[in-house]
MARVO-926207 format. One line per field, with one value per residue (C-alpha): residue number from 1; x, y, z. Coordinates in pm, 1 decimal. Example, Ala and Ser with C-alpha at 12.3 -4.5 7.8 and 13.67 -1.06 7.14 Angstrom:
% residues 2
resi (1|2)
east (1230.0|1367.0)
north (-450.0|-106.0)
up (780.0|714.0)
This chain:
% residues 270
resi (1|2|3|4|5|6|7|8|9|10|11|12|13|14|15|16|17|18|19|20|21|22|23|24|25|26|27|28|29|30|31|32|33|34|35|36|37|38|39|40|41|42|43|44|45|46|47|48|49|50|51|52|53|54|55|56|57|58|59|60|61|62|63|64|65|66|67|68|69|70|71|72|73|74|75|76|77|78|79|80|81|82|83|84|85|86|87|88|89|90|91|92|93|94|95|96|97|98|99|100|101|102|103|104|105|106|107|108|109|110|111|112|113|114|115|116|117|118|119|120|121|122|123|124|125|126|127|128|129|130|131|132|133|134|135|136|137|138|139|140|141|142|143|144|145|146|147|148|149|150|151|152|153|154|155|156|157|158|159|160|161|162|163|164|165|166|167|168|169|170|171|172|173|174|175|176|177|178|179|180|181|182|183|184|185|186|187|188|189|190|191|192|193|194|195|196|197|198|199|200|201|202|203|204|205|206|207|208|209|210|211|212|213|214|215|216|217|218|219|220|221|222|223|224|225|226|227|228|229|230|231|232|233|234|235|236|237|238|239|240|241|242|243|244|245|246|247|248|249|250|251|252|253|254|255|256|257|258|259|260|261|262|263|264|265|266|267|268|269|270)
east (4644.9|4868.3|4614.1|4337.1|4539.0|4602.5|4233.1|4132.5|4384.6|4255.4|3894.2|3998.6|3848.2|4019.3|4129.4|3977.5|3630.6|3665.0|3740.2|3513.6|3184.5|3200.5|3295.0|3004.0|2767.9|2879.7|2816.2|2478.6|2381.2|2466.1|2266.5|1977.9|1962.4|1942.8|1671.5|1465.8|1482.8|1344.7|1072.4|975.4|925.9|773.0|584.5|484.0|825.2|961.8|1330.2|1329.5|1201.5|1429.1|1727.7|1632.6|1583.8|1930.4|2094.6|2214.6|2186.3|1868.9|2048.7|2223.7|1905.3|1700.6|1966.3|1978.5|1598.9|1571.7|1852.9|1686.5|1325.9|1242.7|919.4|699.8|366.4|75.5|-283.6|-542.5|-839.7|-1184.0|-1380.4|-1609.7|-1978.1|-2160.7|-2516.7|-2572.8|-2811.2|-2958.0|-3152.9|-2842.3|-2708.6|-2388.4|-2066.9|-1761.6|-1414.8|-1222.6|-894.8|-884.1|-772.7|-667.9|-357.2|-294.2|-85.8|-48.0|-160.7|-540.3|-604.5|-748.1|-854.7|-956.3|-1173.4|-1279.1|-1361.3|-1267.1|-1412.8|-1238.2|-1344.4|-1292.6|-1413.1|-1718.9|-1830.6|-1751.1|-1589.4|-1545.3|-1262.4|-1300.3|-1002.6|-946.2|-608.1|-446.9|-329.6|-40.4|121.0|-37.1|-113.5|-422.6|-602.4|-935.5|-1036.7|-1360.8|-1425.5|-1779.4|-1959.6|-2158.8|-2094.9|-2370.8|-2347.2|-2236.7|-1912.8|-1794.5|-1933.1|-1749.3|-1418.1|-1463.8|-1552.8|-1250.4|-1030.1|-1195.0|-1143.9|-767.7|-739.6|-894.7|-1146.2|-1001.4|-1113.5|-1206.6|-1280.7|-1275.6|-1444.4|-1608.8|-1981.5|-2088.9|-2430.8|-2267.9|-2096.7|-2421.3|-2613.1|-2775.5|-2562.3|-2228.5|-2329.9|-2465.7|-2118.1|-1963.7|-2215.2|-2153.1|-1773.8|-1792.1|-1608.2|-1647.5|-1725.4|-1545.1|-1620.3|-1460.4|-1643.7|-1863.2|-1665.8|-1327.7|-1155.1|-817.8|-948.2|-921.9|-583.5|-433.6|-688.0|-671.9|-292.4|-315.1|-554.7|-352.6|-40.0|-231.3|-380.4|-29.4|111.7|-168.2|-164.9|-413.0|-707.0|-826.0|-525.5|-702.8|-924.1|-1154.6|-1302.5|-1126.6|-785.0|-852.1|-970.5|-661.5|-439.3|-616.5|-538.4|-184.9|-135.0|-254.2|3.0|271.2|173.7|178.7|489.3|715.0|638.1|851.2|638.5|793.4|679.3|886.2|1136.3|1014.9|693.8|400.9|420.7|787.2|713.5|423.4|654.1|911.0|638.1|512.9|864.4|917.2|577.9|640.7|988.6|845.8|577.6|846.2|1046.0|737.6|659.0|1008.2)
north (-2967.1|-3174.3|-3456.9|-3207.6|-3060.2|-3403.0|-3489.2|-3172.6|-3244.7|-3598.1|-3476.2|-3195.8|-2928.0|-2584.6|-2484.5|-2137.2|-2286.1|-2515.4|-2229.0|-1967.8|-2148.6|-2169.9|-1798.6|-1705.8|-1922.0|-1744.8|-1402.8|-1514.5|-1645.5|-1308.9|-1125.4|-1369.7|-1270.6|-900.4|-968.8|-1167.4|-879.3|-638.0|-885.9|-926.6|-550.2|-502.4|-820.3|-715.8|-584.7|-742.6|-750.8|-389.1|-236.0|-461.9|-344.0|21.0|-41.5|-201.4|42.8|-241.2|-341.9|-534.0|-811.7|-981.4|-937.5|-1117.8|-1389.8|-1462.2|-1456.6|-1713.1|-1921.0|-1952.3|-1942.0|-1609.0|-1464.6|-1173.9|-1294.5|-1235.2|-1276.3|-1338.4|-1109.6|-1252.0|-1069.0|-813.0|-841.3|-513.4|-440.8|-219.8|73.0|15.8|341.3|555.7|737.1|586.2|756.8|745.5|629.8|957.5|789.4|625.9|962.0|1156.3|1142.8|1308.5|1621.3|1746.2|1691.8|1704.5|1670.7|1316.1|1101.6|735.5|564.9|211.7|1.3|-345.9|-587.9|-716.6|-1049.6|-1020.5|-1267.4|-1383.0|-1044.5|-799.9|-458.9|-224.0|16.2|288.4|492.8|787.7|801.9|1096.9|948.7|1195.3|1141.4|795.7|923.3|804.4|1133.7|1002.3|710.0|568.6|251.6|115.5|-207.5|-181.5|-65.0|191.2|524.7|674.5|471.7|619.0|965.8|985.0|886.4|1160.7|1423.4|1315.9|1380.7|1718.0|1824.5|1869.4|1908.9|2121.8|1931.9|1746.1|1795.6|1425.6|1133.7|778.7|464.3|141.5|119.8|22.1|148.0|340.4|566.9|619.1|717.6|1058.1|1127.9|1070.4|1254.9|1549.3|1597.1|1586.2|1845.5|2077.0|2066.9|2071.5|1737.2|1543.3|1173.7|895.7|522.4|198.8|-13.3|-276.8|-592.7|-420.4|-383.1|-319.7|20.1|120.7|-48.5|201.6|110.3|-262.8|-256.6|-60.5|-305.8|-605.7|-482.7|-338.2|-677.9|-824.0|-542.5|-561.5|-941.6|-1150.1|-931.1|-1184.8|-1121.0|-809.9|-872.6|-573.6|-366.0|-61.5|-229.2|-333.2|15.1|170.2|-69.3|24.5|394.0|306.0|105.1|400.8|621.5|357.8|349.7|729.2|808.2|498.8|244.3|284.5|321.9|167.9|458.9|710.9|499.8|682.2|702.3|901.1|1178.5|1235.9|1255.1|1493.4|1724.3|1725.0|1805.4|2098.6|2241.5|2211.1|2370.3|2664.1|2718.2|2728.0|2976.7|3207.1|3187.9|3274.4|3567.2|3709.1)
up (430.1|200.3|189.4|114.5|-172.8|-322.4|-289.7|-472.7|-751.1|-783.0|-806.4|-1044.3|-816.4|-809.4|-459.8|-509.7|-562.3|-262.8|-24.1|-190.8|-138.2|243.2|260.3|30.6|234.1|549.9|396.1|263.2|605.0|763.1|494.9|543.7|911.5|818.8|559.8|810.5|1061.6|799.3|697.8|1061.9|1097.7|750.2|660.7|308.6|192.0|-126.7|-226.9|-355.6|-32.0|174.5|-29.7|26.0|396.7|427.2|186.7|-37.6|-401.7|-480.1|-675.6|-378.8|-174.6|-440.4|-478.6|-104.6|-74.3|-354.9|-207.0|133.2|8.9|176.7|39.9|154.2|281.5|43.7|155.9|-111.3|-92.8|-152.1|-420.7|-266.2|-345.1|-373.3|-467.2|-770.1|-792.9|-1139.4|-1131.0|-1089.3|-1393.3|-1540.0|-1432.6|-1665.2|-1563.7|-1585.4|-1488.1|-1831.2|-1974.9|-1665.2|-1448.2|-1112.8|-1174.0|-816.9|-461.3|-410.2|-782.2|-785.3|-490.8|-495.9|-236.6|-149.6|155.5|275.5|526.2|839.3|990.1|1365.6|1627.4|1435.9|1306.6|1027.6|1059.5|763.7|682.0|418.4|299.3|65.8|-109.0|-287.9|-618.8|-655.0|-313.6|-245.5|105.8|290.8|355.6|484.5|708.7|847.8|1051.8|1096.9|1182.4|856.3|499.8|464.9|284.4|617.4|604.3|272.8|344.3|675.7|512.0|249.9|510.4|716.3|410.6|342.2|703.6|651.1|273.1|-1.5|-218.3|-517.4|-874.4|-908.6|-677.0|-812.5|-678.2|-786.1|-861.1|-511.3|-409.0|-121.7|-375.3|-566.5|-254.7|-213.2|95.3|-82.1|-398.5|-201.0|-50.0|-397.9|-516.7|-220.1|-267.9|-651.3|-684.8|-1009.2|-968.6|-1154.6|-1138.6|-1252.1|-1504.1|-1341.1|-1260.1|-1321.1|-981.5|-1150.9|-1260.4|-895.1|-864.6|-619.3|-353.5|-433.8|-394.4|-70.1|94.3|-26.4|153.3|447.3|535.4|548.3|762.9|1021.3|1041.4|1240.6|1345.6|1602.4|1825.1|1954.8|2255.9|2212.3|1932.9|2076.5|2050.2|1691.2|1593.2|1753.6|1556.9|1232.8|1281.4|1392.0|1071.6|860.0|1035.2|965.1|596.0|557.9|764.3|775.9|502.0|188.2|-124.7|-436.4|-656.4|-454.3|-253.5|54.4|263.0|111.7|374.5|295.3|-76.8|-12.1|187.3|-93.4|-346.9|-137.6|-104.3|-481.3|-551.5|-316.2|-466.7|-819.8|-708.9|-564.2|-887.6|-1094.5|-864.6|-917.0)
């Protein structure tokens, strides 16, 4: 110890700094292990969600992640090519001047492709823009009008019709089948401007994270196993995955919103 003290004095290194660094490294290593466990269970979680999951401040989480090079996996999505129905009447983007005020006010819908064992599978979802909950799902081996219509009908099966539904300008959403459902349920249609996927950003963000959470599709031996995993992942998103907008899963936020709404209605009635 005496020789170590003399060496530190000779090198002009404070003893406090010499002993502090190994202790900090030890703490960081322990925190790194906890972070890695969360990232293993939630592949797409960034430092904010990891901090909420561990019940810690986000600053040390971010510092340790940078220190050890821990990054959430991000998979780049190839731009989706969709044919355009030039004969269809133009539909405005109502979201440019409209914001979801309550549950079942505005829904957004889109579909993505899944490359599995040399063939394509397609997933269409409908998201409530107020609660961010996936309310409608459809899985098909093609992206016909039936794919998007089935997802919408699945959403309407358990929810009242929204005032507005938003999508891109894919021909599936301009089809007679899809628009006949909108007409029957008195739903107003809204569409993103052609070549502007960011105008349907809620769906784009959902699919970006969803691809990470599901992982390698080819690990499933059968179409049935893959389909089951897709529905399981939707349940995980709705009930377990923390959403950054609410710091809780969408279902939990939806329940809180319903309780608040019912309480306000009782107060107004009194």
